[in-house]
C-alpha positions in Angstrom: 0.2 0.0 0.1 1.2 3.6 -0.8 1.8 6.4 1.8 -1.4 8.5 0.1 -3.3 5.5 0.3 -3.1 4.6 4.0 -3.1 8.2 4.7 -6.9 8.2 3.3 -7.7 4.6 4.8 -6.6 5.8 8.0 -8.9 9.0 7.8 -11.3 7.3 6.2 -11.7 5.0 9.6 -11.5 7.6 11.8 -13.9 9.8 10.3 -16.6 6.7 10.2 -15.3 5.7 13.8 -16.2 9.6 15.3 -19.4 10.4 13.0 -20.8 7.1 11.6 -20.9 7.5 8.0 -18.1 8.2 5.1 -16.4 11.5 4.4 -17.1 13.5 1.0 -14.6 13.0 -1.4 -13.8 17.1 -0.7 -13.3 16.4 2.8 -11.1 13.8 2.5 -8.9 16.3 0.1 -8.7 18.6 2.8 -7.7 16.5 5.4 -4.9 14.6 3.6 -3.7 17.6 2.0 -4.7 16.8 -1.5 -5.8 19.9 -4.3 -7.9 17.6 -6.1 -10.9 16.1 -5.8 -10.1 13.4 -8.5 -7.0 12.3 -6.8 -8.8 11.3 -3.7 -11.4 9.8 -6.1 -8.3 7.8 -7.9 -7.1 6.5 -4.7 -10.3 5.6 -3.6 -10.7 3.0 -6.8 -7.5 1.7 -5.9 -8.4 1.2 -2.3 -11.5 -0.4 -3.7 -10.0 -2.6 -6.7 -7.1 -3.8 -3.8 -9.9 -5.2 -1.5 -9.4 -2.2 1.5 -12.8 -0.7 1.2 -16.1 -1.4 -0.6 -17.8 0.9 -2.5 -21.7 1.2 -2.2 -24.2 3.5 -4.3 -27.1 3.8 -3.6 -30.3 6.2 -5.1 -32.0 8.6 -2.6 -35.4 10.1 -3.8 -36.3 13.7 -2.4 -39.1 15.7 -2.6 -38.3 19.0 -4.1 -40.7 21.5 -4.3 -42.5 22.1 -7.6 -43.0 26.1 -9.1 -46.3 25.9 -10.3 -49.3 25.8 -7.4 -51.3 23.0 -6.8 -54.8 22.4 -6.1 -56.2 24.4 -3.6 -53.0 26.6 -3.0 -51.0 23.4 -1.7 -47.6 23.1 -3.2 -46.8 20.7 -6.1 -43.5 18.5 -5.4 -41.6 16.2 -7.9 -39.2 13.8 -6.8 -36.1 14.0 -7.7 -32.8 11.4 -7.6 -29.4 10.9 -7.5 -26.9 8.6 -6.2 -25.1 8.5 -2.9 -21.6 6.4 -2.7 -20.9 5.3 1.0 -17.7 3.8 1.3 -17.3 0.8 4.1 -13.9 -0.7 5.5 
């Protein structure tokens, strides 16, 4: 394992232990003194390929207020899906 991979893996473990969920790529970049999120993404991909972490992609739905007014003045909502990626040790 390379030094950069170890730094990211140690930060990931510490963050998950403290907060109970994974940090964002930006949080990992700042904490490990990397300028680019893409560098962290490459390190995570390498850790996944080597079997140190597992990456899980979830689809999360949320209701977003629609611009138009609904019947009897109620707001209309439309669902929006986005991908949430979580990393497990």
